[in-house]
Phi, psi and omega in degrees: 000120179275145179263129178275129182279128185246121181283132176258141176279136179307137182274119183290141186296145184291145182240157178285337180276096178256356178299147173292155179305327178296316184298314179287334171295318178302311181300318178293317177296322177293321178292321178292321174300312181298318177298319185291319186290319196252349182241301182295305178311308181300323181290328181295317183291323170307310183284329178288323177292324176297325181254021184290334183246020179096166186291325182294320178288330182291310181291333180297329179309319185278356179273345175300128180302320177300319177297316182294318173305318180293321179293313179291324178300317182297315180293318182295316177301316178297317177300329181276305193289320186292313174302324180292316178294328183296309178306307183302309185297319176297309181298314182294315180298312183297318180292324186279323181285321190260345183228162175245124184209165177285138177090010184295315185292330180288323176302316178297322181294317181298328178291329181276357185299311180307331175295334189251352184251130174305139179298326178294324175296318180295322172299322180289329177295326175285332174293318176296335184266319191248358176293173181298333174255012182280188185293310179262002183304315181295312184297319178294324176291321180287349178252002177064038176255115187254119180258296178290154179058036180203179183304311182298328179291315179293321174296320182294308179302317177296321180294323182292324181276352182243352190291333179295340198285326180283318181296321180286343171284328186271319192302306178294325181298309177300323176293325178286326181288334178080193185237015181297323178293319173294320180289333172296314179296324179294326178287338182269002170109353174293148182227153165043238188295334182290326173300313184301308186282338180264335186241299191293308181303310178306319178299334184243021188298311182295321177301313180302322184289324185291316177298320177300316175304307174304311176304318180298311180302313180296318179291324179298322188259004184294129179243312191296299181294328183286324183294331178286312195262355184270333179081356173058051179269107187300133184072003177236306184242014181266117173280175182304314181294324181293321175299322174304316184293315180305309182301312186296318179292340175270006182063022172268070194291332181290312177298327180294313180283339172293313179294320175299321180296328176295318178292324178296317173299320176299321183294319180298324177293320176298320177299319179295309172308318179299320176295317176298313182292326176302321182295313176287327180290321173298320184287319179296322178295319183290330183273334183258345179273137178265134182262000000 
């Protein structure tokens, strides 16, 4: 007796997306509406208000000496704080990912501290340390060293709120890659910094750039901690976010939104660079990570 062969249709593999098309469409629409309301619309409002009186008035905003001083101070703070955080982030992530030592968990907790502490509180801590009535205040005054209401205080406050970004980007990447490459280089006679610069650093180059980019974006837009330690000395210790607040409080809305639009442009450039880095970062991570 012959058996009739019955062809069976292949069963598609199970997927996580079990919702109906209508449900997925509604969720997508809600997400897009949320982004349009809380991201796209504010950007449009900023530029429309900045250009409300024309391009000429918009450009005249940046001819003001106080505006130029705020831009220069912001860029100077970024140029100082980001490289210092880069050095700290690389050193901390290298130590945490590649070595075992006492206090390792405490170091990881301290790196995450700025994420849980309000920037205003961190600024107040510097006031308690370096203010005239603070712990080191009398000694600093006696030696004519100025921390608060000056560039050093702004840099310290910016560094505090931004130093986790580089370390937090590199630590999981270095831990995932392991230390086999370094051990192989060690058996071949390489030592110390040569291993770091020829093996470790190239393996995390894209992650490092990504962390630096996030750190830079956060440093440019920092307001809370800098507001506490700067003293709001116009043309001297006002960064771009603080200058926007001053102009807005003076009802100079066009100038305030013009300065805000410059910050927005910086954010857009940062977002574009972030997108490009994510594309390269994903490929580099796939090549360098061992599964």
